[in-house]
C-alpha positions in Angstrom: -17.1 36.9 -75.3 -21.0 38.4 -75.6 -21.4 35.7 -78.4 -20.6 33.2 -76.0 -23.2 34.5 -73.0 -26.2 34.7 -75.0 -27.8 31.8 -73.6 -27.5 30.3 -70.3 -26.1 27.3 -69.3 -29.1 25.6 -68.8 -30.5 26.1 -72.5 -27.2 24.9 -73.7 -28.1 21.0 -73.3 -31.9 21.7 -74.4 -30.6 23.4 -77.5 -27.4 20.4 -78.7 -30.7 18.3 -77.9 -34.0 19.3 -79.6 -33.5 22.5 -81.7 -31.2 20.5 -83.9 -33.6 17.4 -83.8 -35.4 17.7 -87.1 -35.2 14.6 -89.2 -31.9 13.5 -87.4 -32.1 9.8 -85.9 -33.9 9.9 -82.6 -30.8 7.1 -81.5 -27.8 9.9 -82.2 -30.3 12.3 -80.5 -30.4 10.4 -77.5 -26.6 9.3 -77.9 -25.5 13.0 -77.8 -28.2 14.2 -75.4 -26.7 12.0 -72.8 -22.8 13.2 -73.8 -24.0 16.9 -73.1 -26.0 16.3 -69.8 -22.8 14.9 -68.2 -20.9 18.4 -69.4 -23.8 21.3 -68.4 -23.2 21.5 -65.3 -19.3 21.1 -64.8 -18.1 24.7 -64.1 -14.8 25.6 -65.1 -14.0 27.0 -61.9 -14.3 23.4 -60.8 -11.1 22.1 -63.1 -7.3 22.1 -61.6 -6.4 24.8 -64.2 -2.4 26.0 -64.8 -3.1 29.5 -63.0 0.3 30.8 -65.2 -1.0 31.6 -68.8 1.6 32.2 -71.3 0.6 35.5 -73.1 3.3 37.3 -75.4 3.7 41.1 -75.2 2.7 42.5 -79.1 6.6 44.0 -79.0 8.3 40.6 -78.4 10.9 40.2 -81.1 9.0 37.0 -83.4 12.3 35.0 -83.1 11.7 35.4 -79.0 8.3 34.6 -79.0 9.1 31.2 -80.8 11.4 30.2 -78.5 9.2 30.9 -75.8 6.7 28.9 -77.1 8.7 26.1 -77.8 10.4 26.7 -74.1 7.4 26.1 -72.7 6.3 23.3 -74.8 2.8 25.1 -76.5 2.0 25.3 -79.8 0.0 29.2 -79.7 0.3 32.0 -77.3 -2.4 35.1 -77.3 -0.6 38.3 -77.6 -1.6 41.4 -76.4 -1.4 45.1 -76.8 -2.0 47.7 -74.4 -3.7 45.1 -72.5 -5.8 44.0 -75.0 -5.5 40.8 -76.7 -4.8 41.2 -80.5 -4.6 37.4 -81.8 -2.6 34.1 -81.3 0.6 33.5 -82.2 0.8 29.8 -83.5 3.5 27.7 -84.6 1.6 26.1 -87.1 1.7 28.7 -89.1 5.0 29.7 -89.3 5.8 26.5 -91.0 5.6 28.1 -94.3 8.0 30.6 -93.7 10.4 28.1 -92.5 9.8 26.5 -96.2 10.0 29.6 -97.9 14.1 29.5 -96.9 14.5 26.2 -97.2 14.3 26.2 -100.8 17.0 29.4 -101.1 20.3 28.2 -102.4 22.1 30.3 -100.3 20.9 27.8 -97.3 23.0 25.0 -96.4 20.2 22.6 -95.7 22.3 19.8 -94.3 24.2 22.0 -91.3 21.6 24.7 -90.9 18.9 23.9 -88.1 15.0 24.5 -88.4 14.7 27.5 -86.4 17.6 29.0 -88.7 15.2 28.5 -91.9 12.7 30.0 -89.9 14.4 33.1 -88.1 16.1 34.1 -91.3 12.8 34.1 -93.1 11.7 38.2 -94.1 8.0 37.2 -92.9 9.6 36.7 -88.9 12.6 39.2 -89.5 10.6 42.1 -90.5 6.9 41.9 -89.1 5.9 42.7 -86.0 4.4 39.8 -83.5 1.1 41.5 -83.8 1.1 41.1 -87.7 2.0 37.7 -87.9 -0.9 36.5 -84.8 -3.5 38.8 -86.4 -5.0 35.6 -88.4 -6.2 33.9 -85.4 -8.5 35.4 -82.7 -8.2 34.8 -78.9 -11.6 33.7 -77.3 -12.3 33.7 -73.6 -15.2 32.3 -71.6 -15.7 33.2 -68.0 -14.4 30.4 -65.0 -18.2 30.6 -64.1 -19.4 29.6 -67.1 -20.0 25.7 -68.1 -17.3 23.4 -70.0 -19.9 23.9 -73.2 -18.8 27.5 -73.7 -15.7 26.2 -74.3 -16.3 23.5 -76.4 -18.7 26.1 -78.5 -15.1 28.0 -79.0 -13.4 24.7 -79.7 -16.0 23.5 -82.6 -15.3 26.6 -84.6 -11.4 25.4 -84.7 -9.8 27.7 -82.2 -6.7 25.7 -80.5 -7.0 27.4 -77.3 -9.0 29.6 -75.3 -8.7 31.7 -72.5 -10.4 31.6 -69.3 -10.9 34.8 -67.2 -12.4 35.9 -63.7 -16.1 36.9 -63.4 -15.7 40.2 -64.6 -13.9 38.9 -67.8 -10.7 41.7 -67.1 -8.1 39.0 -65.9 -7.1 36.1 -67.6 -6.8 33.1 -65.3 -5.5 30.0 -67.5 -5.9 29.0 -71.1 -7.3 25.8 -72.0 -5.9 23.9 -75.0 -8.0 21.5 -77.7 -6.4 18.3 -76.1 -6.8 19.4 -72.4 -10.4 19.8 -72.8 -11.0 16.5 -74.1 -9.3 15.0 -71.9 -11.6 16.5 -69.4 -14.6 15.3 -70.9 -13.7 12.2 -71.6 -13.3 11.6 -68.0 -16.9 12.6 -67.5 -18.6 9.9 -69.4 -19.6 7.0 -68.4 -18.4 4.5 -71.1 -20.5 1.4 -70.0 -23.5 4.1 -70.6 -22.4 5.2 -73.9 -21.7 1.6 -75.0 -25.0 0.8 -74.0 -26.9 3.4 -75.7 -24.6 2.7 -78.6 -25.7 -1.2 -78.6 -29.9 -0.5 -77.7 -29.8 1.8 -81.0 -27.2 0.1 -83.4 -25.3 3.1 -83.9 -21.6 2.8 -85.4 -19.8 5.3 -86.9 -21.3 4.6 -90.9 -23.9 6.3 -89.0 -21.8 9.8 -88.5 -20.6 10.2 -91.2 -23.3 12.7 -92.7 -24.4 15.8 -91.7 -25.7 16.9 -89.2 -24.0 14.9 -86.7 -21.0 14.2 -89.1 -18.0 13.0 -87.0 -15.7 11.3 -89.4 -14.5 13.3 -92.7 -13.7 11.9 -95.8 -12.1 11.7 -98.0 -8.9 11.9 -96.2 -5.2 13.4 -97.4 -2.3 11.1 -97.8 1.0 11.3 -98.5 3.2 8.7 -99.6 5.7 7.5 -97.0 8.8 8.0 -99.7 8.3 11.2 -100.2 10.6 13.8 -98.9 9.6 15.7 -95.4 9.8 19.0 -96.8 7.1 17.9 -99.5 5.2 16.6 -96.5 5.2 20.0 -94.7 4.4 21.8 -97.7 1.1 19.5 -98.4 -0.1 20.3 -94.5 0.5 24.1 -94.9 -1.0 24.1 -98.3 -3.9 22.0 -96.9 -4.5 23.8 -93.4 -3.9 20.1 -92.3 -1.7 19.5 -89.5 -2.7 15.6 -89.6 -2.1 13.7 -93.0 -1.7 10.4 -93.4 1.3 8.9 -94.3 0.8 5.3 -96.7 3.2 2.9 -97.7 3.1 1.6 -101.5 0.1 -0.6 -100.7 -2.0 2.2 -99.8 -1.9 1.4 -96.4 -1.5 3.7 -93.2 1.6 3.7 -91.3 2.4 7.3 -89.9 0.6 10.3 -89.5 1.9 14.0 -89.5 0.9 16.2 -86.4 1.1 19.4 -85.3 3.2 18.3 -83.0 5.7 17.4 -85.3 5.8 21.3 -86.5 7.7 21.5 -82.8 9.9 18.7 -82.6 11.3 19.7 -86.0 11.9 23.4 -84.5 13.2 21.9 -81.6 16.0 19.7 -83.9 18.3 19.7 -87.0 16.6 16.4 -88.5 17.2 17.0 -92.5 14.2 17.9 -94.3 15.6 15.9 -97.6 14.8 12.4 -95.2 11.8 10.7 -96.1 8.6 11.4 -94.1 9.0 7.6 -92.8 12.4 8.3 -91.4 11.6 12.0 -90.7 9.2 10.9 -88.6 10.9 8.0 -86.9 13.8 10.3 -85.9 12.1 13.0 -84.8 9.8 11.0 -82.6 12.8 8.7 -81.8 10.6 5.7 -83.0 12.1 2.3 -84.2 11.2 1.0 -87.3 9.8 -2.0 -85.8 7.4 -0.2 -84.9 4.2 -1.1 -86.7 1.7 0.6 -86.3 2.4 4.2 -84.8 -1.1 5.8 -85.7 -4.6 4.8 -83.8 -7.0 3.3 -86.1 -10.6 1.9 -86.1 -13.8 0.8 -88.6 -16.7 2.4 -89.8 -18.2 -0.5 -88.1 -16.6 0.6 -84.9 -18.3 2.7 -82.4 -18.0 6.4 -81.3 -17.5 5.0 -77.6 -14.2 3.4 -79.2 -12.9 6.0 -80.6 -13.6 8.2 -77.8 -11.4 5.4 -75.4 -9.0 5.3 -78.2 -8.3 8.9 -78.1 -8.6 9.2 -74.1 -5.8 6.4 -74.0 -3.3 7.9 -76.6 -3.9 11.1 -75.9 -3.8 11.7 -79.9 -6.2 14.3 -81.5 -7.2 12.2 -84.4 -7.9 9.0 -85.4 -8.2 7.0 -88.6 -10.6 5.2 -90.0 -9.2 2.2 -92.7 -10.3 -0.4 -94.1 -9.4 -4.1 -94.0 -6.4 -3.9 -95.7 -5.6 -0.4 -93.4 -6.1 1.9 -96.0 -7.6 5.0 -94.2 -10.7 6.2 -95.5 -12.2 8.4 -93.1 -10.6 10.5 -90.4 -12.0 11.6 -86.8 -10.2 14.6 -84.7 -11.4 15.9 -81.9 -12.8 18.9 -83.0 -15.1 17.0 -85.0 -16.5 15.1 -81.7 -16.1 19.1 -80.4 -18.5 20.2 -83.3 -21.3 17.0 -82.9 -21.5 17.9 -79.0 -22.1 21.8 -80.4 
């Protein structure tokens, strides 16, 4: 909290636009300054927020905590002990425990449901919720602050941000990455962004290097023919929820996401299926659906990326070549960092 309040909101936009100037392209700096200028005066208190944040008590049984998250259709929630937040319990952190049990010979991989793999894990069965939430800190900002303060937290990789009242003692709401992106993208005039990009000839190819990098390369890919459990293991070991699923030619046909973890826990789809069939089944997609992912090219623009992410509500867009082979990825976290 103290770190977030070091500088006033009035200085945030100036900080974004000028302090990082240095050798940056003036055109890209100008684009960033426009995006930030549309956000600096937007107070969190002006937003229509859900006023019933989900908070888990540290004494809650981990199995029950997982059920609470699934019932409320959320991936993560803060954990509190004696009115103090001790961390964040996130379903993304649980997948490795389920996979450990999945490989046990004593487990019926066909009949057992995903939740059974997870809840019989010694890590879930014997550790406290406080222990399991220790990997992630819960950061908060006051509702009187600018949305830029929330972006600053999300730019560091947080998945959720707490919103408090003015004295910082009461948690009023919780904002997720996706919610914040939808809020800020509606603040921008797309025609204005397009004009800036057109006048200065700014394409994604200009945004692949620091200090204004929003495209990450190379990407982590997996074959659509590998087993689903192998894909989940790759997600866990790589600490990435989004992997590009490619066919024999290397063209992207699907992608994994954090939501797939939640869907797997809610269903009983077998991890011995190929990752392609697993994703189709768990998402109730059709094999005829050609491109259940969103993509663009390096010759496209940031405005196109923003428009696609806003329309699909996806958290990432894949950069592909002319043969639809993924060469990079732009996630909403990358856009938060660009603004920060």
